[in-house]
N, C-alpha and C positions, 0 to 999 in steps of 0.2 A: 086840125083845127089846134087853133091860138092857142084856147083854153085848154086844154088836151094839152099841151105844152109845156103851159102852164102850172098846171095843176102836177103835172107827172116831175118838174121842178122842185118844187111845193114837199115833193112827194119824199125828191131824194134827199132837202135840207131836212127833212126830219130825223131820216135815215140816219143822217150822215152827226147830228148832233147828237143823238143817243146814241152812236156810236162812241163820240167823244166821250160824250159824258160816262158813257160805263167805260171808260178808258182809266177814269178820272178816277173811280168808286175805286174799281180792282188797285190800281195804285197809292190808293191811299189805304184801305182795306190791308193789304199784302206791306205798307210799313209802320202799321201799327201792328198788327201779327208778328212782327221782325223784334219788335221793340218792343212785344211782351213775354218775348222766348227768351231778349238781352242778347239780338245773335244780327244781320248783316245776311243782306241778300237781295234776290231784284221782286221781279213780281212773281205771286203765286198761284197756280196752274191746279186745275180738279184735275188728279189720275187717275179717275177713272167715267164716264157721264151716270148721269142722276136715274136713280132708279128709284122704284119702290122698292120695300125695304118691308117686309111682313113680318110680326114676331111675334107669334102666340104666348109668352111673355108676358106681355101689356096690357092682360085683362087676366092673369091668374096672379098678377106678383100681389101679395098680403106682405104683412106689417109687423110675419110672426119672426121673421129671420132679421131684424134689420140691429142692426151695432144696434145705435142709436135707443132701439126703447128696447130692447134686451139689456142696456147701462142704468135704463129710468128701474125699471121689478129688478136688476138685484142691487137698485139704490134703497128699492123698499124693503124688499127683505134686508138685508145690511142694517137700518133702520129698526127689522123688528128684533132681531136678533140682537139689538141692544135694549131692545124694549127688555126681552125675557131677562137681557142678566141684571136690566135695575133690578128688575121684580128677583129674584134672585138675594138682592141685601137685604131682603127682610126677614130671612134664615137664617139662624144660628147657625155659625164655624167651626166644625169638630176638629178637634185636635185626639191623637190616636200613636201611646209610643206604644214598646215591647220590650224589657229584658229577661234575657235566659242567663240561667248559672248555672252553674256544674262546682261539686264539691266532693271529696272523694275522704277516705284516711289516708292512701297513700299518697305519696308524693308522683307526681301525674298521671294520679290514677279518675278515671272518667263515670266510678259504682254511681251517683248519687247524683242528682240536677235534681234542678227545680226553675221556674219562669214565675213571668206575672207580666198584667199590662197594664192599663191605664189611661185612660179616656178623660180628656178637659172637655165639656163643652161651652161655648163662649155667645154670648146675647148683648151687645150694646143694648140698651132704650135709651140712651142718651142723642141716640143720632140716628133715631127715628125721625126727628121734622127733616131733616136732609136727607134721607133718603128716598121718603115720602114726595120733596121737591124733586130730586132727581128723574125717581118715576116719572112723575104727571111730565116735566121737561120731554123726557125720549117718548112720552105720547104722544105729544103735543105737535113735537119734531117727525113721529114718523106717521099723521094723520096728513101732516102738512106733505108731507113726501109722496103719499098715495095720493089726495086731491092732485099735486104735481104732475104725476107721473099720467094720470086718466082725463087730463087734462092733454096732455106732449100727447099721446097716442090719439085723443077724439078730435086736434089738431091735425097732425098728424093725417088721419083714417080723410078728413075731410079735403085735405090735400089727394090725397091720392087716388077720393072719390072720382074729383074734379080736375086731372093729369087723363083716369080713365076714361072719360065722356068729351073729353078735347079728341079724343082717340078717337069717337067712333064720329064727330062731329066731322073731323078730318078728314078722315075718309069719306062723307058723304059727302064732301067737300072737292073733294078728289075728281070718285066719280061725276061731280055731276061736271064738272070742266072738262070730263076725257069726253064725254057725250058733247061738251059742245065743241070741242072742238074737229070733231069728226063731223059736227054738222058741217064748221066754218071752213073745212079742207075741201065739204063735197061743192058749197056755195062758190069759195074758190076755182076748184075746179071748172061748175060749170063756167060760169064768167068768163076763165080765159080759155076756153073753149069756142065760147059764143064770141068775145074780143077777137080771135083769130079766123074766128068768119067774121068777120066784119058787122055782128049784131051785137055789140055791146062798146059803148060809150068807156074811153081812156078813163074816166074818171070814177065809170061805177069798179071796172077793175082793181084801179087802184084803190076805193074801200075794201074791198071787200081782200085783198092782202093786208090793207090794216087791220080788218077784224080778225086776219086770219093769227099776221104776228103777235095780236095782244090775248089773242084765248091760251096759245103759246105759253106765251109767259106766265099768266095766269095757271097754265095747266103742271108747267114747270114748279111755278111757286108753290102749290095744292100738294105738291109731290113730297116739297123741302119741309111743308109744314109737317105731314105726315109724317114721314120720320120722324121727326124734330118729336111730337108728340107719343111717341112712342118711345123715344128713349127718356124722354123724363116719363112717363110710366116706369122704366123700369130704375132710372135713381133714385127718384123713391119709393121705395120698392126695394132699392139695394143697396141705403145709403149706406156711407160709411161715416 
């Protein structure tokens, strides 16, 4: 039938347009990647197939060993030591010294000896105001460091929890697309067999083929999103 021939030509044009678009996008991405690497080259091609990468670390990752979070804790610890040092300024300073002397009737003799020790205790009362101000400043800086560290860790925890939920969502989406792909493949096989027996129109077979191609694309995209979501969790749990 003429309508079937026209439908087949339309489908062919759609496939050719999609192929041309994909080639152009691949060329653009390749050029941009080589530009980012400051290199020259041709088209980039994957070395292996797109597979599901399961990682147990994606849901077990925590912030305990993140270097930036550890740095915030160390910053608070440093301010605590500085505040403690400022508080020690209130105490008096102690200077001690000692001396040992030897006496004897004979030259170079050491039959007699004595020694004495001394100590001075200094406490400058006139610097009390500046010391109080310094201590208050250290106290304020410590409190600010604690608040900043708590806010930083809380925000990092929110981002990590969100990334973990994205992994679960991406996995569910991938599983649903896998089921839809199986159903689309089965529907296409049925229509193809019926078409070969003369029981299906060309238009119906082409529609089933389009549906199958779309489901394959959606499934592959969901695999990519799932793998990317897991990498995001690992990055947020081990950020440098």
